[in-house]
Structure formats: C-alpha cells, structure tokens
Backbone bond lengths (Angstrom), bond angles and torsions (degrees), N, CA, C in turn:
res aa  C-N    CA-C-N  psi(-1)  N-CA   C-N-CA  omega(-1)  CA-C   N-CA-C  phi
1 X - - - 1.346 - - 1.534 112.98 -
2 X 1.233 120.91 143.70 1.401 121.19 -174.94 1.508 115.84 -72.00
3 X 1.440 119.83 -15.47 1.321 127.28 176.66 1.508 111.50 -83.54
4 X 1.349 119.85 -24.21 1.346 121.88 -174.46 1.677 112.95 -87.25
5 X 1.247 113.04 135.45 1.375 116.86 177.22 1.597 114.11 -75.85
6 X 1.331 117.03 162.94 1.422 116.92 175.52 1.501 111.12 -79.50
7 X 1.211 116.14 -21.64 1.555 121.71 -177.76 1.631 103.73 -152.35
8 X 1.339 111.44 151.96 1.547 116.99 178.53 1.514 104.83 -143.68
9 X 1.373 108.46 135.63 1.540 114.68 174.28 1.465 111.25 -155.10
10 X 1.243 120.81 179.74 1.460 125.16 -169.30 1.578 113.90 -70.58
11 X 1.332 111.65 -48.84 1.460 119.88 -178.57 1.597 114.74 -154.12
12 X 1.224 115.12 163.59 1.506 118.97 -174.26 1.564 116.23 -57.35
13 X 1.320 109.15 -29.48 1.382 113.07 178.01 1.553 116.88 -73.32
14 X 1.244 113.54 -15.13 1.547 118.19 170.41 1.463 114.97 -78.23
15 X 1.326 120.70 -8.25 1.512 122.17 179.22 1.487 104.64 -80.89
16 X 1.442 111.57 120.82 1.467 114.83 176.44 1.418 118.76 -97.31
17 X 1.305 117.23 166.90 1.468 125.56 178.96 1.546 102.95 -59.46
18 X 1.274 119.61 -46.86 1.408 124.94 -176.04 1.493 114.80 -54.93
19 X 1.368 114.66 -41.18 1.516 122.40 177.63 1.610 104.77 -63.46
20 X 1.301 118.46 -49.27 1.457 124.02 -173.42 1.558 108.03 -63.09
21 X 1.284 116.50 -48.04 1.523 124.21 -177.89 1.560 107.38 -62.23
22 X 1.295 115.48 -43.55 1.515 115.85 -177.85 1.541 114.09 -62.18
23 X 1.452 108.93 -26.42 1.507 113.28 177.85 1.407 117.18 -111.94
24 X 1.465 115.00 27.67 1.403 130.32 169.83 1.574 106.78 53.26
25 X 1.281 116.72 41.54 1.413 119.15 179.79 1.721 110.88 -93.05
26 X 1.274 108.17 125.10 1.530 113.99 179.94 1.567 115.41 -113.59
27 X 1.292 112.09 -4.72 1.579 118.49 178.97 1.462 112.04 -146.60
28 X 1.275 116.63 150.12 1.418 122.18 174.03 1.470 113.98 -124.35
29 X 1.265 115.33 133.43 1.617 122.50 168.61 1.527 105.73 -98.71
30 X 1.301 114.34 124.21 1.440 116.28 -178.97 1.541 110.42 -115.60
31 X 1.370 113.71 138.76 1.458 119.15 176.23 1.639 103.61 -81.39
32 X 1.288 122.41 170.75 1.438 125.18 -179.94 1.562 111.38 -111.78
33 X 1.305 117.29 -67.02 1.467 124.08 -172.15 1.685 109.79 -60.52
34 X 1.320 116.16 117.78 1.244 126.50 172.84 1.568 114.56 69.19
35 X 1.389 117.81 10.01 1.363 129.63 175.73 1.485 107.06 -111.00
36 X 1.489 118.00 -55.51 1.340 117.77 178.92 1.520 109.91 -107.46
37 X 1.406 115.58 -25.56 1.579 117.59 -176.05 1.600 103.22 -130.90
38 X 1.290 104.98 153.82 1.491 111.26 179.61 1.579 106.88 -90.96
39 X 1.319 117.55 -179.73 1.479 118.91 -179.93 1.435 114.03 -57.74
40 X 1.393 123.15 -27.05 1.421 125.95 -179.46 1.497 109.69 -85.54
41 X 1.301 118.47 -0.35 1.534 118.77 178.81 1.493 116.56 89.56
42 X 1.370 110.82 6.92 1.604 114.90 -175.18 1.557 102.72 -82.36
43 X 1.327 108.72 133.38 1.503 119.16 179.47 1.772 108.47 -69.36
44 X 1.163 116.97 140.03 1.473 122.39 174.67 1.555 109.16 -57.27
45 X 1.291 112.79 130.54 1.443 114.28 -174.42 1.583 110.54 -63.09
46 X 1.223 118.88 127.38 1.474 129.45 175.83 1.486 115.08 88.39
47 X 1.410 114.08 3.80 1.414 118.69 179.12 1.506 114.62 -63.27
48 X 1.350 116.30 -35.88 1.431 119.60 174.44 1.484 117.62 -62.60
49 X 1.381 116.04 -43.12 1.465 122.70 -178.63 1.568 104.57 -70.05
50 X 1.319 118.71 -39.81 1.424 123.72 178.34 1.523 116.18 -53.96
51 X 1.409 110.57 -44.46 1.504 121.90 -177.72 1.508 107.25 -69.64
52 X 1.375 115.32 -44.18 1.457 121.99 -178.20 1.539 110.92 -59.67
53 X 1.323 114.46 -50.37 1.385 120.96 -179.00 1.612 111.60 -59.12
54 X 1.279 114.04 -46.24 1.502 113.33 177.69 1.504 114.54 -68.31
55 X 1.302 118.88 -32.78 1.440 123.72 173.20 1.516 110.45 -57.30
56 X 1.316 119.77 -40.69 1.322 126.08 -177.69 1.464 114.51 -67.91
57 X 1.418 113.77 -16.04 1.476 124.15 -176.85 1.528 101.18 -98.72
58 X 1.235 117.28 0.99 1.502 117.02 171.59 1.631 111.76 98.69
59 X 1.262 117.59 5.74 1.519 116.48 -177.59 1.647 111.01 -79.67
60 X 1.227 107.13 147.61 1.507 114.68 179.34 1.548 108.24 -101.54
61 X 1.286 115.13 151.40 1.466 117.00 -172.90 1.663 107.93 -132.47
62 X 1.296 110.39 153.85 1.525 114.12 172.34 1.624 106.79 -159.06
63 X 1.250 113.59 134.00 1.400 121.40 176.56 1.488 108.34 -86.38
64 X 1.362 117.82 133.75 1.482 121.41 178.75 1.645 98.53 -137.61
65 X 1.382 106.26 110.21 1.509 112.32 -179.17 1.615 112.66 -126.16
66 X 1.243 111.23 142.38 1.531 115.76 176.08 1.507 117.22 -76.64
67 X 1.450 110.86 -8.48 1.402 118.41 -174.66 1.614 106.80 -65.20
68 X 1.215 114.87 149.25 1.439 128.19 178.33 1.618 109.54 -99.79
69 X 1.168 110.34 -1.19 1.611 118.85 -178.57 1.566 107.41 -94.56
70 X 1.290 116.26 87.12 1.493 118.39 -173.33 1.480 104.67 -61.04
71 X 1.215 125.86 -45.36 1.469 126.73 -170.41 1.468 106.93 -58.49
72 X 1.187 123.20 -44.64 1.479 128.52 174.37 1.552 113.87 -52.20
73 X 1.277 109.58 -58.00 1.512 119.01 178.90 1.484 107.89 -58.08
74 X 1.331 119.63 -48.90 1.440 125.67 -174.78 1.526 114.04 -61.40
75 X 1.382 114.41 -33.87 1.413 120.61 -177.63 1.533 110.80 -70.19
76 X 1.354 114.31 -38.23 1.547 121.67 178.15 1.500 107.48 -67.61
77 X 1.351 115.83 -47.40 1.487 119.55 179.58 1.408 110.75 -58.61
78 X 1.345 118.68 -44.03 1.530 119.54 179.15 1.438 114.93 -60.50
79 X 1.360 116.92 -40.59 1.433 127.11 -178.12 1.628 107.73 -59.74
80 X 1.296 107.66 -47.30 1.540 115.11 179.34 1.443 120.84 -85.72
81 X 1.353 115.84 -12.47 1.468 123.84 179.61 1.535 112.01 71.65
82 X 1.348 112.25 44.76 1.487 113.99 -171.35 1.610 104.19 -128.11
83 X 1.323 119.14 144.15 1.453 117.63 173.41 1.446 111.40 -79.65
84 X 1.352 114.90 155.61 1.445 122.27 -171.62 1.567 116.88 -133.63
85 X 1.225 113.94 156.25 1.550 124.24 161.48 1.490 110.33 -126.67
86 X 1.243 115.64 133.47 1.502 117.06 179.11 1.606 110.25 -118.95
87 X 1.115 120.66 163.61 1.540 130.36 -174.39 1.472 104.69 56.61
88 X 1.297 118.25 57.35 1.358 124.04 -175.64 1.579 121.09 -80.06
89 X 1.271 115.82 -4.63 1.522 124.28 -177.75 1.548 112.23 46.91
90 X 1.370 116.75 43.00 1.462 118.09 172.49 1.572 108.83 -62.20
91 X 1.186 119.69 141.15 1.434 138.54 18.99 1.540 114.33 -90.32
92 X 1.355 119.47 -1.16 1.423 119.66 179.70 1.518 110.74 -53.38
93 X 1.242 116.72 149.91 1.510 123.49 -178.31 1.603 114.71 -70.73
94 X 1.273 114.08 -25.45 1.515 112.88 -172.93 1.499 116.35 -58.25
95 X 1.202 115.68 -38.20 1.540 116.36 179.47 1.461 112.28 -67.47
96 X 1.383 114.95 -40.19 1.497 121.02 174.80 1.573 116.56 -58.37
97 X 1.439 108.15 -42.90 1.435 115.34 178.78 1.495 110.19 -64.82
98 X 1.303 116.26 -41.85 1.431 122.13 176.72 1.462 117.76 -57.10
99 X 1.407 109.59 -47.58 1.623 119.49 177.17 1.631 104.76 -63.56
100 X 1.298 113.73 -44.27 1.576 116.37 176.46 1.502 115.37 -47.76
101 X 1.372 110.41 -59.17 1.436 118.12 174.48 1.410 116.61 -53.44
102 X 1.214 123.17 -42.49 1.515 127.54 174.43 1.515 116.89 -64.50
103 X 1.387 113.50 -33.83 1.454 122.58 174.90 1.606 113.51 -74.55
104 X 1.389 113.75 -25.49 1.394 118.20 -175.88 1.603 112.85 60.49
105 X 1.182 114.53 48.41 1.552 125.05 -176.59 1.422 112.56 -138.18
106 X 1.329 116.57 150.57 1.474 119.50 174.73 1.596 108.20 -75.25
107 X 1.284 114.23 158.39 1.497 124.54 -175.10 1.456 107.78 -52.32
108 X 1.338 118.74 -54.87 1.411 121.13 -178.50 1.539 122.18 -63.64
109 X 1.344 111.26 -3.83 1.500 120.49 175.54 1.486 113.86 -97.83
110 X 1.291 114.30 2.51 1.598 120.50 -170.55 1.639 104.87 -118.89
111 X 1.299 106.13 129.75 1.550 112.67 168.94 1.579 105.63 -108.22
112 X 1.420 115.23 147.16 1.362 123.76 179.54 1.498 105.75 -116.68
113 X 1.242 113.57 129.07 1.450 120.84 -177.57 1.455 115.53 -116.77
114 X 1.407 119.14 124.07 1.432 120.30 -179.63 1.535 114.78 -162.16
115 X 1.262 113.60 172.01 1.563 116.53 -175.09 1.529 107.85 -104.66
116 X 1.293 123.56 6.01 1.514 119.43 -175.78 1.554 102.63 -127.46
117 X 1.311 110.21 132.98 1.500 121.67 175.28 1.580 106.86 -73.93
118 X 1.284 119.07 -41.40 1.495 116.85 -173.58 1.507 114.12 -78.04
119 X 1.184 119.54 -5.47 1.548 122.68 178.40 1.418 107.31 -119.14
120 X 1.331 118.27 -71.80 1.443 126.55 -169.70 1.498 116.39 -66.28
121 X 1.350 116.50 -48.63 1.443 125.04 -175.16 1.637 110.37 -77.78
122 X 1.156 118.79 -41.71 1.529 124.56 179.88 1.455 105.46 -66.44
123 X 1.459 116.96 -48.13 1.358 119.64 -178.00 1.539 116.10 -66.21
124 X 1.196 114.12 -35.09 1.547 118.57 171.77 1.507 113.45 -66.92
125 X 1.331 112.65 -42.03 1.501 117.79 -177.58 1.647 107.27 -66.07
126 X 1.260 112.59 -47.12 1.474 115.59 179.12 1.445 115.65 -62.31
127 X 1.317 115.43 -26.34 1.557 123.96 -179.80 1.524 105.39 -87.94
128 X 1.304 123.83 0.72 1.415 120.22 -173.93 1.537 121.06 64.42
129 X 1.287 113.52 28.16 1.541 121.69 -177.11 1.473 104.92 -107.65
130 X 1.317 115.60 155.32 1.436 124.88 172.31 1.566 115.73 -68.58
131 X 1.368 112.84 116.93 1.401 120.62 -167.76 1.532 112.17 -97.07
132 X 1.281 117.96 126.00 1.616 124.88 178.08 1.459 104.59 -116.64
133 X 1.251 115.63 126.02 1.462 122.87 174.76 1.540 103.46 -106.80
134 X 1.434 114.00 135.13 1.462 115.93 176.38 1.686 101.30 -131.98
135 X 1.435 107.80 154.61 1.353 110.26 -176.74 1.562 111.32 -69.35
136 X 1.246 118.66 157.60 1.499 118.94 176.26 1.590 112.59 -58.34
137 X 1.347 114.78 139.46 1.391 117.50 174.00 1.448 118.84 -55.90
138 X 1.433 113.25 -39.46 1.487 125.00 174.89 1.464 114.43 -132.75
139 X 1.235 113.41 169.44 1.506 118.75 175.77 1.421 110.49 -78.40
140 X 1.340 120.78 -33.13 1.456 124.17 -169.14 1.612 104.90 -71.36
141 X 1.259 116.15 131.94 1.470 121.83 -177.65 1.452 108.96 -142.33
142 X 1.423 107.76 161.24 1.591 115.04 172.50 1.561 108.19 -60.16
143 X 1.311 114.64 156.05 1.453 118.76 176.68 1.493 114.62 -52.41
144 X 1.306 124.10 -50.34 1.376 124.62 -178.30 1.430 113.90 -62.88
145 X 1.413 120.51 -37.55 1.395 123.59 176.72 1.502 112.35 -68.84
146 X 1.346 120.15 -33.67 1.321 123.16 178.25 1.619 116.26 -60.81
147 X 1.396 111.79 -37.20 1.322 127.59 179.67 1.694 108.89 -59.09
148 X 1.351 111.83 -40.78 1.489 120.08 -176.14 1.507 113.70 -84.07
149 X 1.311 115.03 -16.64 1.569 117.36 -170.82 1.597 113.32 -58.26
150 X 1.312 114.60 -43.76 1.473 114.39 -177.53 1.556 112.72 -61.86
151 X 1.293 112.32 -41.19 1.552 110.65 178.40 1.513 110.28 -72.37
152 X 1.291 121.59 -33.32 1.352 118.38 173.45 1.532 116.35 -62.09
153 X 1.327 114.51 -40.03 1.502 121.09 169.27 1.557 118.42 -53.19
154 X 1.346 108.44 -40.57 1.384 115.57 176.67 1.582 109.25 -63.42
155 X 1.362 115.47 -48.09 1.449 118.54 -179.72 1.489 112.36 -60.19
156 X 1.376 120.50 -38.27 1.429 126.82 -179.84 1.438 111.04 -67.29
157 X 1.262 116.22 -43.62 1.558 118.32 170.29 1.563 113.47 -53.54
158 X 1.179 114.16 -48.72 1.517 123.09 178.08 1.514 110.64 -58.33
159 X 1.334 112.92 -49.34 1.473 118.30 174.98 1.489 113.69 -57.52
160 X 1.379 116.63 -49.94 1.539 116.95 -177.25 1.542 108.41 -64.15
161 X 1.284 121.85 -39.25 1.338 126.82 178.29 1.621 113.16 -54.96
162 X 1.423 107.65 -48.77 1.527 112.12 177.53 1.565 112.86 -66.77
163 X 1.238 116.39 -30.61 1.521 120.40 -179.38 1.540 109.47 -72.06
164 X 1.319 114.77 -39.89 1.464 119.93 -179.91 1.493 111.47 -64.38
165 X 1.476 115.95 -40.77 1.465 124.86 176.00 1.539 107.26 -57.81
166 X 1.249 116.33 -46.74 1.464 123.33 -175.16 1.591 109.54 -60.86
167 X 1.269 112.54 -44.38 1.570 124.19 176.85 1.530 110.78 -60.97
168 X 1.308 110.63 -48.98 1.546 114.99 177.86 1.448 115.27 -67.40
169 X 1.347 123.88 -27.06 1.382 128.16 172.69 1.549 113.05 -72.33
170 X 1.327 115.39 -30.63 1.421 123.30 177.48 1.541 112.54 -70.33
171 X 1.352 111.09 -35.70 1.394 121.08 -175.94 1.602 113.54 -77.61
172 X 1.269 117.27 -14.02 1.420 125.73 -171.31 1.527 112.08 -72.81
C-alpha cells in the first residue's frame, strides 16, 4: 500500500547499519522538520553522531525538505555536512529524482526517512525508494501538518497491526 512505509521506528538514530545493509541501501534522503529538528529548530539528540557513523560506513546523504526557509534547511545541512534541496514539493517525484541524481545511486539503493506519510512516505513509495517512517521529534507542528496527523496515526496503527500479524504467522 502506498501509505505504508517499508520500515517504521521511533527516530532516525534507531536506524541501524545492519537494517540498511540488509536492504541494500547505500544512500539516505532525510526530511528536516520534525525528523531531524523540532519546531524550535533544535537538532535531534545524537543525529550528528549517527550521520557521522553511517558516513564512515560509506553511506551517502541528502536532505530533501518541503520547507521554503532555505536558511533553516541550510543550517541543519551544514551541521551534519550533508547537501540539501529545500522547497521540494513532496510527495511529487521531482525532488526525489533530483536527490537521486545528486546521490548517483539507483532508486532501490536509496532510503527516504521522514515523519509524514502524506509527503515523505508516499513520495518515497511513488519514487520506488525504500521508505522509513519515524515518529515526529516533537508534538508541536505546523498548522497543515496538525490537520493530517490524526489520519496518519490511523494509518500507522493499521500498519503496526498488519506487521504484528505477519510476525505472529512467522512464529506459528
């Protein structure tokens, strides 16, 4: 289903090298707002060390943000040492294609990590990239995002239930 991520976890720093290697991922496209930073622009604790560790393993990175505030996106990118594109118009494919070209990787070698189903996950799935949904860094959201959160929560509950059923069937 286009709304379901390929993987779901609490935060970006929970994503392991083993998970990425198991899925042949060589590059990561990261969202910014409520994925890497909170509403007040505070970087997620441990994000810089996580990026550094994965870079040491040879992973490539790109920030792809829908924000039209270039300075905000640029500041996060500079702290993490990652190239970026802002005002990406996710879930449209063009931003993902642009990021893929910059990463110089095949679609199936790229994972997209974000906190929103209707932008990050749908965009990744439509672009045939590995989609990873994380919980929002903070509860505070932009108005438009707040409106979508209850529906996203219903989709996540459905996804988690489906995954649990799969696990239970494996263990039978």
